[in-house]
Structures are given as structure tokens and as C-alpha cells.
N, CA, C and O atoms as a GROMACS GRO file, in nm:
protein
  604
    1MET      N    1  -2.812   0.109   1.938
    1MET     CA    2  -2.840   0.241   1.999
    1MET      C    3  -2.813   0.228   2.157
    1MET      O    4  -2.823   0.121   2.217
    2ASN      N    5  -2.779   0.340   2.213
    2ASN     CA    6  -2.748   0.350   2.366
    2ASN      C    7  -2.891   0.361   2.426
    2ASN      O    8  -2.995   0.320   2.373
    3ASP      N    9  -2.878   0.429   2.556
    3ASP     CA   10  -3.010   0.441   2.643
    3ASP      C   11  -3.099   0.541   2.566
    3ASP      O   12  -3.207   0.566   2.620
    4GLU      N   13  -3.073   0.599   2.456
    4GLU     CA   14  -3.181   0.699   2.409
    4GLU      C   15  -3.301   0.627   2.344
    4GLU      O   16  -3.278   0.521   2.286
    5THR      N   17  -3.411   0.670   2.348
    5THR     CA   18  -3.512   0.588   2.253
    5THR      C   19  -3.504   0.633   2.120
    5THR      O   20  -3.453   0.737   2.080
    6LEU      N   21  -3.568   0.532   2.048
    6LEU     CA   22  -3.577   0.545   1.888
    6LEU      C   23  -3.660   0.685   1.864
    6LEU      O   24  -3.626   0.761   1.773
    7LYS      N   25  -3.754   0.712   1.939
    7LYS     CA   26  -3.820   0.823   1.904
    7LYS      C   27  -3.710   0.965   1.919
    7LYS      O   28  -3.697   1.053   1.833
    8ALA      N   29  -3.652   0.960   2.028
    8ALA     CA   30  -3.548   1.052   2.047
    8ALA      C   31  -3.449   1.075   1.959
    8ALA      O   32  -3.412   1.189   1.931
    9THR      N   33  -3.395   0.956   1.905
    9THR     CA   34  -3.294   0.946   1.803
    9THR      C   35  -3.333   0.990   1.703
    9THR      O   36  -3.246   1.046   1.636
   10ILE      N   37  -3.477   0.989   1.645
   10ILE     CA   38  -3.523   1.036   1.510
   10ILE      C   39  -3.554   1.200   1.522
   10ILE      O   40  -3.552   1.280   1.428
   11THR      N   41  -3.583   1.229   1.662
   11THR     CA   42  -3.614   1.392   1.677
   11THR      C   43  -3.470   1.456   1.668
   11THR      O   44  -3.457   1.571   1.627
   12ALA      N   45  -3.384   1.394   1.699
   12ALA     CA   46  -3.245   1.470   1.701
   12ALA      C   47  -3.185   1.460   1.560
   12ALA      O   48  -3.106   1.542   1.513
   13ALA      N   49  -3.235   1.339   1.491
   13ALA     CA   50  -3.184   1.363   1.345
   13ALA      C   51  -3.294   1.456   1.260
   13ALA      O   52  -3.260   1.491   1.147
   14MET      N   53  -3.401   1.490   1.301
   14MET     CA   54  -3.465   1.596   1.234
   14MET      C   55  -3.418   1.721   1.259
   14MET      O   56  -3.426   1.805   1.168
   15LYS      N   57  -3.356   1.759   1.395
   15LYS     CA   58  -3.285   1.864   1.417
   15LYS      C   59  -3.176   1.887   1.333
   15LYS      O   60  -3.147   1.997   1.287
   16ALA      N   61  -3.103   1.758   1.308
   16ALA     CA   62  -2.965   1.774   1.234
   16ALA      C   63  -3.004   1.820   1.083
   16ALA      O   64  -2.947   1.914   1.027
   17ALA      N   65  -3.110   1.741   1.023
   17ALA     CA   66  -3.147   1.776   0.893
   17ALA      C   67  -3.182   1.912   0.906
   17ALA      O   68  -3.121   1.978   0.822
   18MET      N   69  -3.258   1.981   0.978
   18MET     CA   70  -3.291   2.117   0.961
   18MET      C   71  -3.197   2.209   0.970
   18MET      O   72  -3.209   2.316   0.910
   19LYS      N   73  -3.072   2.176   1.056
   19LYS     CA   74  -2.929   2.257   1.048
   19LYS      C   75  -2.867   2.245   0.919
   19LYS      O   76  -2.790   2.329   0.872
   20ALA      N   77  -2.902   2.141   0.863
   20ALA     CA   78  -2.811   2.088   0.746
   20ALA      C   79  -2.899   2.157   0.619
   20ALA      O   80  -2.851   2.158   0.505
   21ARG      N   81  -2.990   2.195   0.639
   21ARG     CA   82  -3.084   2.235   0.515
   21ARG      C   83  -3.094   2.113   0.431
   21ARG      O   84  -3.087   2.131   0.309
   22GLU      N   85  -3.107   2.006   0.471
   22GLU     CA   86  -3.160   1.878   0.397
   22GLU      C   87  -3.301   1.868   0.393
   22GLU      O   88  -3.362   1.808   0.483
   23LYS      N   89  -3.377   1.939   0.265
   23LYS     CA   90  -3.507   1.940   0.269
   23LYS      C   91  -3.583   1.827   0.262
   23LYS      O   92  -3.684   1.812   0.331
   24GLU      N   93  -3.536   1.729   0.168
   24GLU     CA   94  -3.597   1.594   0.136
   24GLU      C   95  -3.605   1.493   0.266
   24GLU      O   96  -3.701   1.429   0.310
   25ARG      N   97  -3.478   1.501   0.309
   25ARG     CA   98  -3.485   1.408   0.440
   25ARG      C   99  -3.534   1.436   0.540
   25ARG      O  100  -3.578   1.352   0.619
   26LEU      N  101  -3.538   1.610   0.564
   26LEU     CA  102  -3.631   1.634   0.681
   26LEU      C  103  -3.772   1.624   0.656
   26LEU      O  104  -3.850   1.620   0.751
   27GLY      N  105  -3.817   1.620   0.521
   27GLY     CA  106  -3.960   1.585   0.511
   27GLY      C  107  -4.015   1.444   0.541
   27GLY      O  108  -4.131   1.423   0.578
   28THR      N  109  -3.921   1.350   0.521
   28THR     CA  110  -3.922   1.207   0.558
   28THR      C  111  -3.923   1.182   0.702
   28THR      O  112  -4.001   1.105   0.758
   29ILE      N  113  -3.835   1.248   0.756
   29ILE     CA  114  -3.841   1.238   0.900
   29ILE      C  115  -3.947   1.290   1.002
   29ILE      O  116  -3.967   1.252   1.117
   30ARG      N  117  -4.012   1.393   0.927
   30ARG     CA  118  -4.123   1.442   0.971
   30ARG      C  119  -4.233   1.367   0.949
   30ARG      O  120  -4.315   1.356   1.040
   31LEU      N  121  -4.253   1.308   0.836
   31LEU     CA  122  -4.347   1.196   0.836
   31LEU      C  123  -4.344   1.082   0.937
   31LEU      O  124  -4.443   1.044   1.000
   32ILE      N  125  -4.244   1.039   0.944
   32ILE     CA  126  -4.212   0.932   1.063
   32ILE      C  127  -4.277   1.002   1.187
   32ILE      O  128  -4.382   0.958   1.235
   33LEU      N  129  -4.223   1.097   1.232
   33LEU     CA  130  -4.276   1.168   1.345
   33LEU      C  131  -4.405   1.193   1.374
   33LEU      O  132  -4.456   1.184   1.485
   34SER      N  133  -4.469   1.230   1.248
   34SER     CA  134  -4.604   1.243   1.255
   34SER      C  135  -4.709   1.120   1.266
   34SER      O  136  -4.822   1.115   1.316
   35GLU      N  137  -4.623   1.017   1.197
   35GLU     CA  138  -4.702   0.903   1.239
   35GLU      C  139  -4.700   0.820   1.352
   35GLU      O  140  -4.787   0.739   1.384
   36PHE      N  141  -4.558   0.855   1.432
   36PHE     CA  142  -4.549   0.830   1.573
   36PHE      C  143  -4.675   0.898   1.660
   36PHE      O  144  -4.742   0.840   1.746
   37LYS      N  145  -4.690   1.033   1.617
   37LYS     CA  146  -4.781   1.112   1.735
   37LYS      C  147  -4.919   1.098   1.700
   37LYS      O  148  -5.008   1.128   1.780
   38ARG      N  149  -4.945   1.047   1.570
   38ARG     CA  150  -5.071   0.993   1.531
   38ARG      C  151  -5.129   0.891   1.621
   38ARG      O  152  -5.238   0.889   1.678
   39ILE      N  153  -5.029   0.803   1.620
   39ILE     CA  154  -5.076   0.669   1.727
   39ILE      C  155  -5.076   0.696   1.850
   39ILE      O  156  -5.157   0.643   1.926
   40GLU      N  157  -4.976   0.790   1.893
   40GLU     CA  158  -4.977   0.833   2.031
   40GLU      C  159  -5.127   0.898   2.079
   40GLU      O  160  -5.184   0.876   2.186
   41VAL      N  161  -5.168   0.972   1.986
   41VAL     CA  162  -5.265   1.050   1.995
   41VAL      C  163  -5.419   0.946   1.990
   41VAL      O  164  -5.511   0.950   2.072
   42ASP      N  165  -5.412   0.885   1.906
   42ASP     CA  166  -5.537   0.782   1.869
   42ASP      C  167  -5.572   0.686   1.975
   42ASP      O  168  -5.684   0.663   2.021
   43GLU      N  169  -5.445   0.628   2.011
   43GLU     CA  170  -5.438   0.538   2.104
   43GLU      C  171  -5.410   0.562   2.273
   43GLU      O  172  -5.428   0.478   2.361
   44ARG      N  173  -5.368   0.684   2.286
   44ARG     CA  174  -5.355   0.741   2.421
   44ARG      C  175  -5.254   0.676   2.480
   44ARG      O  176  -5.262   0.640   2.598
   45ILE      N  177  -5.137   0.653   2.396
   45ILE     CA  178  -5.012   0.582   2.458
   45ILE      C  179  -4.881   0.649   2.430
   45ILE      O  180  -4.879   0.721   2.331
   46GLU      N  181  -4.790   0.639   2.489
   46GLU     CA  182  -4.669   0.666   2.471
   46GLU      C  183  -4.570   0.547   2.392
   46GLU      O  184  -4.552   0.435   2.440
   47LEU      N  185  -4.524   0.584   2.291
   47LEU     CA  186  -4.470   0.496   2.197
   47LEU      C  187  -4.347   0.424   2.252
   47LEU      O  188  -4.260   0.503   2.290
   48ASP      N  189  -4.319   0.295   2.265
   48ASP     CA  190  -4.203   0.238   2.309
   48ASP      C  191  -4.142   0.191   2.185
   48ASP      O  192  -4.203   0.175   2.080
   49ASP      N  193  -3.994   0.164   2.206
   49ASP     CA  194  -3.921   0.124   2.070
   49ASP      C  195  -3.972   0.005   2.011
   49ASP      O  196  -3.944  -0.006   1.892
   50ALA      N  197  -4.038  -0.087   2.061
   50ALA     CA  198  -4.079  -0.218   1.991
   50ALA      C  199  -4.201  -0.178   1.908
   50ALA      O  200  -4.212  -0.240   1.802
   51ARG      N  201  -4.278  -0.104   1.931
   51ARG     CA  202  -4.388  -0.037   1.872
   51ARG      C  203  -4.342   0.067   1.767
   51ARG      O  204  -4.398   0.074   1.658
   52ALA      N  205  -4.243   0.146   1.800
   52ALA     CA  206  -4.177   0.233   1.677
   52ALA      C  207  -4.101   0.161   1.589
   52ALA      O  208  -4.097   0.208   1.475
   53LEU      N  209  -4.044   0.067   1.610
   53LEU     CA  210  -3.980  -0.027   1.529
   53LEU      C  211  -4.085  -0.106   1.428
   53LEU      O  212  -4.057  -0.132   1.311
   54ALA      N  213  -4.214  -0.142   1.496
   54ALA     CA  214  -4.318  -0.211   1.387
   54ALA      C  215  -4.384  -0.093   1.313
   54ALA      O  216  -4.452  -0.118   1.214
   55VAL      N  217  -4.369   0.021   1.352
   55VAL     CA  218  -4.435   0.140   1.260
   55VAL      C  219  -4.343   0.176   1.155
   55VAL      O  220  -4.385   0.213   1.046
   56LEU      N  221  -4.237   0.167   1.178
   56LEU     CA  222  -4.113   0.187   1.077
   56LEU      C  223  -4.116   0.092   0.967
   56LEU      O  224  -4.104   0.124   0.849
   57ASP      N  225  -4.134  -0.047   1.020
   57ASP     CA  226  -4.115  -0.149   0.946
   57ASP      C  227  -4.256  -0.147   0.846
   57ASP      O  228  -4.257  -0.182   0.728
   58LYS      N  229  -4.364  -0.102   0.921
   58LYS     CA  230  -4.482  -0.092   0.810
   58LYS      C  231  -4.460   0.038   0.728
   58LYS      O  232  -4.521   0.039   0.621
   59MET      N  233  -4.398   0.127   0.751
   59MET     CA  234  -4.370   0.230   0.654
   59MET      C  235  -4.287   0.180   0.547
   59MET      O  236  -4.315   0.207   0.430
   60VAL      N  237  -4.185   0.106   0.578
   60VAL     CA  238  -4.107   0.073   0.463
   60VAL      C  239  -4.169  -0.022   0.347
   60VAL      O  240  -4.150  -0.024   0.225
   61LYS      N  241  -4.258  -0.107   0.442
   61LYS     CA  242  -4.329  -0.181   0.353
   61LYS      C  243  -4.420  -0.121   0.255
   61LYS      O  244  -4.431  -0.166   0.141
   62GLN      N  245  -4.491  -0.011   0.302
   62GLN     CA  246  -4.596   0.044   0.234
   62GLN      C  247  -4.514   0.134   0.108
   62GLN      O  248  -4.561   0.154  -0.004
   63ARG      N  249  -4.384   0.181   0.156
   63ARG     CA  250  -4.302   0.247   0.019
   63ARG      C  251  -4.258   0.169  -0.059
   63ARG      O  252  -4.232   0.207  -0.173
   64ARG      N  253  -4.237   0.030  -0.016
   64ARG     CA  254  -4.184  -0.074  -0.130
   64ARG      C  255  -4.280  -0.095  -0.233
   64ARG      O  256  -4.248  -0.097  -0.352
   65ASP      N  257  -4.425  -0.116  -0.182
   65ASP     CA  258  -4.531  -0.132  -0.261
   65ASP      C  259  -4.568  -0.030  -0.340
   65ASP      O  260  -4.622  -0.053  -0.448
   66SER      N  261  -4.544   0.094  -0.298
   66SER     CA  262  -4.571   0.185  -0.373
   66SER      C  263  -4.469   0.217  -0.477
   66SER      O  264  -4.509   0.251  -0.588
   67ALA      N  265  -4.338   0.209  -0.452
   67ALA     CA  266  -4.231   0.217  -0.554
   67ALA      C  267  -4.256   0.117  -0.668
   67ALA      O  268  -4.239   0.151  -0.785
   68ASP      N  269  -4.300  -0.015  -0.633
   68ASP     CA  270  -4.330  -0.103  -0.718
   68ASP      C  271  -4.439  -0.086  -0.836
   68ASP      O  272  -4.433  -0.119  -0.955
   69GLN      N  273  -4.542  -0.022  -0.760
   69GLN     CA  274  -4.650   0.036  -0.832
   69GLN      C  275  -4.603   0.144  -0.936
   69GLN      O  276  -4.629   0.145  -1.056
   70PHE      N  277  -4.540   0.222  -0.875
   70PHE     CA  278  -4.491   0.354  -0.966
   70PHE      C  279  -4.387   0.301  -1.062
   70PHE      O  280  -4.373   0.364  -1.167
   71GLN      N  281  -4.322   0.208  -1.043
   71GLN     CA  282  -4.236   0.160  -1.150
   71GLN      C  283  -4.313   0.094  -1.245
   71GLN      O  284  -4.320   0.154  -1.353
   72ASN      N  285  -4.370  -0.005  -1.239
   72ASN     CA  286  -4.480  -0.041  -1.311
   72ASN      C  287  -4.532   0.057  -1.411
   72ASN      O  288  -4.518   0.039  -1.532
   73ALA      N  289  -4.604   0.177  -1.351
   73ALA     CA  290  -4.651   0.250  -1.423
   73ALA      C  291  -4.568   0.342  -1.505
   73ALA      O  292  -4.615   0.422  -1.585
   74GLY      N  293  -4.452   0.328  -1.482
   74GLY     CA  294  -4.357   0.407  -1.585
   74GLY      C  295  -4.338   0.549  -1.495
   74GLY      O  296  -4.307   0.647  -1.562
   75ARG      N  297  -4.350   0.568  -1.361
   75ARG     CA  298  -4.360   0.680  -1.302
   75ARG      C  299  -4.227   0.688  -1.213
   75ARG      O  300  -4.225   0.712  -1.092
   76ASP      N  301  -4.114   0.662  -1.299
   76ASP     CA  302  -3.966   0.657  -1.237
   76ASP      C  303  -3.932   0.763  -1.122
   76ASP      O  304  -3.875   0.728  -1.018
   77GLU      N  305  -3.970   0.898  -1.146
   77GLU     CA  306  -3.968   1.009  -1.041
   77GLU      C  307  -4.020   0.978  -0.923
   77GLU      O  308  -3.950   0.998  -0.823
   78LEU      N  309  -4.153   0.924  -0.910
   78LEU     CA  310  -4.216   0.894  -0.816
   78LEU      C  311  -4.157   0.773  -0.722
   78LEU      O  312  -4.145   0.774  -0.599
   79ALA      N  313  -4.125   0.670  -0.812
   79ALA     CA  314  -4.069   0.555  -0.745
   79ALA      C  315  -3.923   0.583  -0.681
   79ALA      O  316  -3.882   0.512  -0.589
   80ALA      N  317  -3.848   0.688  -0.734
   80ALA     CA  318  -3.725   0.730  -0.678
   80ALA      C  319  -3.731   0.791  -0.574
   80ALA      O  320  -3.647   0.769  -0.487
   81GLN      N  321  -3.855   0.904  -0.551
   81GLN     CA  322  -3.895   0.953  -0.423
   81GLN      C  323  -3.928   0.837  -0.309
   81GLN      O  324  -3.875   0.853  -0.200
   82GLU      N  325  -4.009   0.726  -0.328
   82GLU     CA  326  -4.025   0.622  -0.233
   82GLU      C  327  -3.906   0.568  -0.203
   82GLU      O  328  -3.875   0.561  -0.084
   83ASN      N  329  -3.829   0.526  -0.289
   83ASN     CA  330  -3.701   0.466  -0.262
   83ASN      C  331  -3.595   0.542  -0.196
   83ASN      O  332  -3.503   0.480  -0.143
   84PHE      N  333  -3.598   0.697  -0.194
   84PHE     CA  334  -3.519   0.775  -0.117
   84PHE      C  335  -3.596   0.745   0.035
   84PHE      O  336  -3.532   0.706   0.132
   85GLU      N  337  -3.729   0.768   0.038
   85GLU     CA  338  -3.783   0.762   0.186
   85GLU      C  339  -3.745   0.627   0.227
   85GLU      O  340  -3.698   0.634   0.340
   86ILE      N  341  -3.745   0.525   0.190
   86ILE     CA  342  -3.723   0.394   0.227
   86ILE      C  343  -3.579   0.387   0.309
   86ILE      O  344  -3.554   0.342   0.421
   87GLY      N  345  -3.480   0.462   0.192
   87GLY     CA  346  -3.340   0.469   0.250
   87GLY      C  347  -3.330   0.559   0.407
   87GLY      O  348  -3.265   0.518   0.504
   88VAL      N  349  -3.394   0.663   0.404
   88VAL     CA  350  -3.416   0.730   0.515
   88VAL      C  351  -3.477   0.650   0.645
   88VAL      O  352  -3.426   0.652   0.757
   89ILE      N  353  -3.582   0.588   0.612
   89ILE     CA  354  -3.646   0.512   0.730
   89ILE      C  355  -3.562   0.406   0.799
   89ILE      O  356  -3.559   0.370   0.917
   90GLN      N  357  -3.480   0.359   0.672
   90GLN     CA  358  -3.384   0.221   0.720
   90GLN      C  359  -3.291   0.263   0.798
   90GLN      O  360  -3.231   0.185   0.872
   91GLU      N  361  -3.268   0.378   0.794
   91GLU     CA  362  -3.158   0.432   0.889
   91GLU      C  363  -3.175   0.417   1.028
   91GLU      O  364  -3.077   0.419   1.103
   92PHE      N  365  -3.314   0.400   1.078
   92PHE     CA  366  -3.347   0.393   1.221
   92PHE      C  367  -3.375   0.270   1.244
   92PHE      O  368  -3.397   0.240   1.361
   93LEU      N  369  -3.382   0.160   1.134
   93LEU     CA  370  -3.416   0.026   1.180
   93LEU      C  371  -3.298  -0.040   1.224
   93LEU      O  372  -3.193   0.024   1.221
   94PRO      N  373  -3.298  -0.160   1.266
   94PRO     CA  374  -3.169  -0.237   1.327
   94PRO      C  375  -3.110  -0.279   1.198
   94PRO      O  376  -3.176  -0.266   1.095
   95ALA      N  377  -2.989  -0.327   1.196
   95ALA     CA  378  -2.906  -0.378   1.072
   95ALA      C  379  -2.982  -0.506   1.053
   95ALA      O  380  -3.016  -0.578   1.146
   96GLN      N  381  -3.015  -0.535   0.889
   96GLN     CA  382  -3.079  -0.633   0.828
   96GLN      C  383  -3.017  -0.765   0.855
   96GLN      O  384  -2.894  -0.773   0.859
   97LEU      N  385  -3.102  -0.886   0.878
   97LEU     CA  386  -3.036  -1.016   0.906
   97LEU      C  387  -2.971  -1.074   0.769
   97LEU      O  388  -3.016  -1.044   0.658
   98SER      N  389  -2.872  -1.151   0.786
   98SER     CA  390  -2.829  -1.193   0.639
   98SER      C  391  -2.912  -1.309   0.620
   98SER      O  392  -2.985  -1.353   0.709
   99ASP      N  393  -2.899  -1.366   0.492
   99ASP     CA  394  -2.961  -1.484   0.441
   99ASP      C  395  -2.923  -1.602   0.531
   99ASP      O  396  -3.018  -1.672   0.565
  100ALA      N  397  -2.797  -1.638   0.578
  100ALA     CA  398  -2.768  -1.734   0.667
  100ALA      C  399  -2.821  -1.736   0.779
  100ALA      O  400  -2.870  -1.841   0.820
  101GLU      N  401  -2.825  -1.603   0.867
  101GLU     CA  402  -2.876  -1.565   0.989
  101GLU      C  403  -3.045  -1.602   0.988
  101GLU      O  404  -3.099  -1.670   1.076
  102LEU      N  405  -3.105  -1.551   0.888
  102LEU     CA  406  -3.248  -1.600   0.851
  102LEU      C  407  -3.257  -1.755   0.861
  102LEU      O  408  -3.323  -1.809   0.950
  103SER      N  409  -3.199  -1.812   0.783
  103SER     CA  410  -3.208  -1.969   0.772
  103SER      C  411  -3.186  -2.018   0.902
  103SER      O  412  -3.269  -2.090   0.958
  104ALA      N  413  -3.079  -1.985   0.952
  104ALA     CA  414  -3.057  -2.053   1.102
  104ALA      C  415  -3.166  -2.023   1.191
  104ALA      O  416  -3.191  -2.108   1.277
  105MET      N  417  -3.245  -1.905   1.186
  105MET     CA  418  -3.340  -1.877   1.273
  105MET      C  419  -3.451  -1.945   1.261
  105MET      O  420  -3.516  -1.996   1.353
  106VAL      N  421  -3.484  -1.949   1.109
  106VAL     CA  422  -3.616  -2.029   1.080
  106VAL      C  423  -3.585  -2.185   1.108
  106VAL      O  424  -3.670  -2.260   1.155
  107ASP      N  425  -3.461  -2.222   1.074
  107ASP     CA  426  -3.443  -2.376   1.134
  107ASP      C  427  -3.478  -2.380   1.293
  107ASP      O  428  -3.549  -2.469   1.339
  108ALA      N  429  -3.433  -2.297   1.357
  108ALA     CA  430  -3.421  -2.318   1.505
  108ALA      C  431  -3.573  -2.304   1.554
  108ALA      O  432  -3.610  -2.362   1.656
  109ALA      N  433  -3.674  -2.212   1.463
  109ALA     CA  434  -3.813  -2.211   1.520
  109ALA      C  435  -3.884  -2.332   1.485
  109ALA      O  436  -3.972  -2.382   1.555
  110ILE      N  437  -3.836  -2.386   1.354
  110ILE     CA  438  -3.910  -2.517   1.323
  110ILE      C  439  -3.872  -2.632   1.436
  110ILE      O  440  -3.958  -2.699   1.492
  111ALA      N  441  -3.754  -2.642   1.456
  111ALA     CA  442  -3.730  -2.751   1.541
  111ALA      C  443  -3.779  -2.723   1.716
  111ALA      O  444  -3.808  -2.806   1.802
  112GLY      N  445  -3.775  -2.594   1.724
  112GLY     CA  446  -3.845  -2.554   1.861
  112GLY      C  447  -4.000  -2.586   1.883
  112GLY      O  448  -4.053  -2.612   1.991
  113CYS      N  449  -4.064  -2.580   1.754
  113CYS     CA  450  -4.205  -2.605   1.721
  113CYS      C  451  -4.249  -2.746   1.730
  113CYS      O  452  -4.362  -2.789   1.748
  114ASP      N  453  -4.122  -2.817   1.710
  114ASP     CA  454  -4.145  -2.955   1.677
  114ASP      C  455  -4.248  -2.961   1.537
  114ASP      O  456  -4.325  -3.053   1.512
  115ALA      N  457  -4.230  -2.854   1.463
  115ALA     CA  458  -4.320  -2.844   1.344
  115ALA      C  459  -4.275  -2.958   1.233
  115ALA      O  460  -4.163  -3.007   1.219
  116SER      N  461  -4.399  -2.986   1.159
  116SER     CA  462  -4.400  -3.067   1.041
  116SER      C  463  -4.527  -3.054   0.966
  116SER      O  464  -4.633  -3.096   1.012
  117GLY      N  465  -4.517  -2.991   0.842
  117GLY     CA  466  -4.621  -2.973   0.764
  117GLY      C  467  -4.681  -2.818   0.771
  117GLY      O  468  -4.643  -2.731   0.849
  118MET      N  469  -4.760  -2.810   0.694
  118MET     CA  470  -4.798  -2.650   0.652
  118MET      C  471  -4.892  -2.607   0.772
  118MET      O  472  -4.920  -2.488   0.780
  119GLN      N  473  -4.947  -2.700   0.874
  119GLN     CA  474  -5.054  -2.655   1.007
  119GLN      C  475  -4.950  -2.612   1.091
  119GLN      O  476  -4.991  -2.560   1.194
  120ALA      N  477  -4.818  -2.618   1.077
  120ALA     CA  478  -4.734  -2.551   1.193
  120ALA      C  479  -4.688  -2.415   1.148
  120ALA      O  480  -4.620  -2.342   1.220
  121MET      N  481  -4.725  -2.384   1.035
  121MET     CA  482  -4.695  -2.254   0.976
  121MET      C  483  -4.726  -2.121   1.079
  121MET      O  484  -4.646  -2.028   1.078
  122GLY      N  485  -4.830  -2.115   1.156
  122GLY     CA  486  -4.859  -1.996   1.223
  122GLY      C  487  -4.769  -2.026   1.345
  122GLY      O  488  -4.695  -1.934   1.379
  123ALA      N  489  -4.763  -2.143   1.417
  123ALA     CA  490  -4.698  -2.143   1.529
  123ALA      C  491  -4.522  -2.107   1.488
  123ALA      O  492  -4.446  -2.050   1.566
  124VAL      N  493  -4.497  -2.140   1.393
  124VAL     CA  494  -4.336  -2.100   1.367
  124VAL      C  495  -4.343  -1.950   1.329
  124VAL      O  496  -4.249  -1.888   1.378
  125MET      N  497  -4.415  -1.884   1.267
  125MET     CA  498  -4.413  -1.744   1.244
  125MET      C  499  -4.446  -1.679   1.363
  125MET      O  500  -4.396  -1.567   1.378
  126ALA      N  501  -4.531  -1.730   1.468
  126ALA     CA  502  -4.555  -1.639   1.555
  126ALA      C  503  -4.411  -1.641   1.650
  126ALA      O  504  -4.378  -1.536   1.706
  127GLN      N  505  -4.340  -1.745   1.665
  127GLN     CA  506  -4.232  -1.749   1.718
  127GLN      C  507  -4.125  -1.674   1.662
  127GLN      O  508  -4.028  -1.649   1.733
  128LEU      N  509  -4.130  -1.628   1.524
  128LEU     CA  510  -4.018  -1.569   1.447
  128LEU      C  511  -4.035  -1.414   1.450
  128LEU      O  512  -3.943  -1.334   1.466
  129LYS      N  513  -4.155  -1.386   1.434
  129LYS     CA  514  -4.203  -1.249   1.417
  129LYS      C  515  -4.128  -1.153   1.538
  129LYS      O  516  -4.054  -1.060   1.505
  130PRO      N  517  -4.149  -1.178   1.645
  130PRO     CA  518  -4.078  -1.054   1.749
  130PRO      C  519  -3.927  -1.038   1.726
  130PRO      O  520  -3.868  -0.932   1.748
  131GLN      N  521  -3.862  -1.158   1.676
  131GLN     CA  522  -3.738  -1.183   1.682
  131GLN      C  523  -3.686  -1.084   1.526
  131GLN      O  524  -3.576  -1.029   1.511
  132LEU      N  525  -3.789  -1.085   1.437
  132LEU     CA  526  -3.756  -1.013   1.282
  132LEU      C  527  -3.816  -0.890   1.298
  132LEU      O  528  -3.811  -0.825   1.193
  133GLN      N  529  -3.868  -0.835   1.386
  133GLN     CA  530  -3.911  -0.686   1.370
  133GLN      C  531  -3.826  -0.585   1.333
  133GLN      O  532  -3.737  -0.544   1.408
  134GLY      N  533  -3.848  -0.540   1.216
  134GLY     CA  534  -3.757  -0.435   1.156
  134GLY      C  535  -3.611  -0.470   1.102
  134GLY      O  536  -3.535  -0.393   1.042
  135ARG      N  537  -3.588  -0.610   1.140
  135ARG     CA  538  -3.480  -0.660   1.053
  135ARG      C  539  -3.458  -0.732   0.936
  135ARG      O  540  -3.352  -0.751   0.877
  136ALA      N  541  -3.601  -0.781   0.902
  136ALA     CA  542  -3.622  -0.841   0.796
  136ALA      C  543  -3.752  -0.846   0.737
  136ALA      O  544  -3.845  -0.815   0.813
  137ASP      N  545  -3.783  -0.879   0.609
  137ASP     CA  546  -3.903  -0.878   0.554
  137ASP      C  547  -3.970  -1.001   0.584
  137ASP      O  548  -3.932  -1.105   0.532
  138VAL      N  549  -4.089  -0.997   0.679
  138VAL     CA  550  -4.148  -1.097   0.707
  138VAL      C  551  -4.196  -1.167   0.604
  138VAL      O  552  -4.190  -1.290   0.610
  139GLY      N  553  -4.252  -1.106   0.494
  139GLY     CA  554  -4.307  -1.192   0.366
  139GLY      C  555  -4.213  -1.283   0.318
  139GLY      O  556  -4.238  -1.403   0.307
  140ALA      N  557  -4.096  -1.227   0.287
  140ALA     CA  558  -4.010  -1.329   0.259
  140ALA      C  559  -3.950  -1.437   0.340
  140ALA      O  560  -3.892  -1.538   0.300
  141VAL      N  561  -3.979  -1.390   0.491
  141VAL     CA  562  -3.940  -1.516   0.579
  141VAL      C  563  -4.048  -1.605   0.575
  141VAL      O  564  -4.026  -1.722   0.606
  142SER      N  565  -4.150  -1.574   0.545
  142SER     CA  566  -4.287  -1.656   0.553
  142SER      C  567  -4.280  -1.726   0.433
  142SER      O  568  -4.354  -1.825   0.430
  143GLN      N  569  -4.207  -1.702   0.323
  143GLN     CA  570  -4.221  -1.774   0.184
  143GLN      C  571  -4.077  -1.892   0.232
  143GLN      O  572  -4.077  -2.006   0.188
  144LEU      N  573  -3.984  -1.849   0.311
  144LEU     CA  574  -3.892  -1.950   0.352
  144LEU      C  575  -3.926  -2.049   0.440
  144LEU      O  576  -3.888  -2.166   0.430
  145VAL      N  577  -3.997  -2.005   0.529
  145VAL     CA  578  -4.073  -2.112   0.617
  145VAL      C  579  -4.167  -2.217   0.549
  145VAL      O  580  -4.154  -2.337   0.576
  146LYS      N  581  -4.265  -2.173   0.458
  146LYS     CA  582  -4.339  -2.240   0.366
  146LYS      C  583  -4.252  -2.358   0.306
  146LYS      O  584  -4.276  -2.478   0.324
  147SER      N  585  -4.141  -2.304   0.229
  147SER     CA  586  -4.060  -2.398   0.172
  147SER      C  587  -3.981  -2.505   0.271
  147SER      O  588  -3.961  -2.623   0.242
  148ARG      N  589  -3.949  -2.456   0.368
  148ARG     CA  590  -3.901  -2.566   0.450
  148ARG      C  591  -3.995  -2.661   0.507
  148ARG      O  592  -3.968  -2.779   0.531
  149LEU      N  593  -4.134  -2.590   0.530
  149LEU     CA  594  -4.235  -2.712   0.584
  149LEU      C  595  -4.260  -2.798   0.484
  149LEU      O  596  -4.271  -2.919   0.504
  150ASN      N  597  -4.271  -2.742   0.368
  150ASN     CA  598  -4.318  -2.827   0.224
  150ASN      C  599  -4.219  -2.938   0.217
  150ASN      O  600  -4.245  -3.058   0.214
  151GLY      N  601  -4.078  -2.870   0.214
  151GLY     CA  602  -3.972  -2.972   0.160
  151GLY      C  603  -3.923  -3.065   0.278
  151GLY      O  604  -3.839  -3.152   0.257
   0.00000   0.00000   0.00000
């Protein structure tokens, strides 16, 4: 992304969806912007890109959980809606890290923390989390770190 903020990019996408009459996409983008607005009003702050990425990341995680629950309950149409929303939200997130990149980052963080054993888990995750925001599933990375610290 260039000099434009994430919020401005999403607002522009909303306008484009309105002009193209993409009703479902527009609804999801409005959900994103309403969540941004809710946080700005509640906390009396102006959302920066880092916080906006955290919000988008949280929204994707919530929808993944919902889609899994709907799938398990046999509600495929609702699961499909959640998956569609995940796709729209992910358009505004940075490119996801590959397994090789994640593995290298985890190894570097463990080496950087002089980590050995599970007691170092918190320090390693604290070092990784800012780098991973919006680029990887933190839960999956946590499992990877656990396996490396145990193994």
C-alpha cells in the first residue's frame, strides 16, 4: 500500500462496491468500517494502520470460528457466507507468510531469545506477534513454536 491509510483504502473499496452494486461485498466492507468506527468512538482515538490490521485479523479469526461451527452444524449456507466475508476482509490484509518464511521467523525468534524449553514460549511469541499481525494465524504459529521448543 502507498501513502494511503488502510481505513481510506477500505472506504474507497466501499465506494467502488456501491458503484458496482456488489451488495454482499458492500455489506462486509460496511461491517469492517462500522467496527473501526465503534473502536474510535469507544476509545476516543483515531485508528492507525497497526490497530486496523489487528481489528481485521480479529474479524477473520471470528469468522473462521463461526464458519467451523456452522459447518459442523450442517448449516452450509451460513458457513459459505462467513467464508465469503473472510475473503473480502483478507483483501485488505498484507500477503500471508509462507510456511518457509514462518519457520525462518520462528527459528530467528528462538535464537534471539536464547530460548530453551517451554518457559521461553511467552518471550518468543512476544517477539513474533508484531511481525505476524495480519500475515499469519497466530494460533498456528504458537503450535509451531511449541513444537520447536519441545523438540
